[in-house]
N, C-alpha and C positions, 0 to 999 in steps of 0.2 A: 788266871787267864780270862775267866768270864768278867772279872772286875774291869780289866783293861778294855775289853770289847764293849762293855756297857758305857764306859767313859767315852770311848771313841764315838760310839753310836749317838749318845746323848749330846756331846759337844758339837758334832757335825750337824745334827738336827736343829739344835739351838742356834748355831751360827747361821744356818739357812733361814730360820724363822726371823732372826734379828735383821738379816739382810733384806728380807721381804718387807719388814716394817719400815726400814730406812728408805727403801725404794718407794713404797706406798706414800710415805710422808715427804718424799723428795728431799731427804736430808743427806748431804754428802758425807762420806766417811770421815773427812777431816773436820767436821763440825760437831762431833760427839764430845760433849763437855759437861762440866758440873761446876757449881759455885762452891768455893771454900774460902772462908774469911773475906767475903766481898771481892774475891778474885775469881775470874773464870779460868778453869783448868781444862785444857784440851787433852783428850786421849789421842795419841799419835795415830795417824792414818795407817801406818804399817801394823800397829797393834790391833786396830779394828779389823784390818784385812785378815790377819791371822785368826782372830776370833770368828769372823764370818766363815772361814774355811774349817772351823772346828779344831784348829791346831794350837790354840792358846787358851790358857785359863782365864776366866773372867774374874778379876779380883774385885775387892770391895769398892775401890775408886771407880772402876769401870762400871760396876753395877749402878753406882750413884749417877754416873754420867749417862748411862743408857736410860735409867729411869727418868731423869730430868729431860734429856733430849727427846725421848719418845713420848713423854707425857704420861708415863705409866703410874698407876695409883699406888703400887706397893712393890716391894722387892720381889715377891713371888711372881709378879707379872713379868719380870725380867727372865727368871729361870723357867717359868711355865706360862708362856704368853697367852694361851687360851686352851679351851677344851679340844679344839681340832689338833693342836700340837700334841696334847696328851694322848689323843686317840691314835695319832700316827706313831707316837712313841710306844704305846701298848702293842700296836701291830708289829713294829720292828723288834720289840723285846720278845714277842711271841716267836717270830722267825729266828731270833737269836737262840732262844731256848730249844726250838725244834732242831737246830743245827749243832748247837754246842752244849746243850744241857746233859745231865746225867741220863742214863738209859731209862730210869723210872720216870723222870720228868718229861723226857721226850715221848714216852708211851702215853703218859697222862695227857699231854698237850695234843698229841695226834688223835687220841680218842675224844677229846673235848673241843677239837678245832671248830666245829659248827656251833657249839655252845658259846665259845669265846666270841665268835662273830655276832651271834644273836644277842650277847650281853656286853657288847663293846662299850656302850654308853655307861653301864654300871661300873665296869672295870676302869674306864676313863675317869669317872667321878671318884672312885676309890683312890686312884693315883693322885689326882688333883687335891683331894681332901687330906691326903697323907702329909702334905707340906703346909704349914701355916702361912698366913699372909706375910709375916716377917720371920722367915726361917732362921734357925740358929746357924745354919751353914752360910758362909760368907762368900764362897767362890763356886764357880761351876764344877770344879773338880770335887769339892766337898759334896755338892748336890749329887753328882754322879756316884759318889761312894754311898751316900744314903739311898740312892736309887737301887744300887746293888743289894743293899740290905732289904729294901722294900720287895725285892723279888721273892723273898720267903712268903710274904703276905700275898703276893700275886699268885704264887703256886697254890697256896691254901684257898684263895678265892676260886681259882679255876677248878680245884678238886671238888668244891661245893656246888658247882654249876650242874 
């Protein structure tokens, strides 16, 4: 159950972040593309629309297209656009744990709520550094699954605060 909620939370947040990047760079949804064997391959506007709503998996082809279209330096930049994104993700994961975690985890996070806020940048960096520039994961759903696994480390970090 928590796994599904993390996936939804992550994909919706990522979709919103990608949407903001497209708007900022004035790139229409129907112009997200990548090169393959000297051909330009477009990702369909409906597919991009679903991604921006957090309702569709970002596959390897779409990762390539987003990286090229947005001028991002590496694959990680598609899945974790910046530290502000990670900070917002940490805040939302904290809320998720407070509402859906085990009783022990809820108690821990309630007791450490101020410490979490005071150490948000440290926790954000821990999340960001958990994933390499070129992660083994190839899709947003795989990243969300790894993010669920990272929650164990997150709880351990919070316990040490």
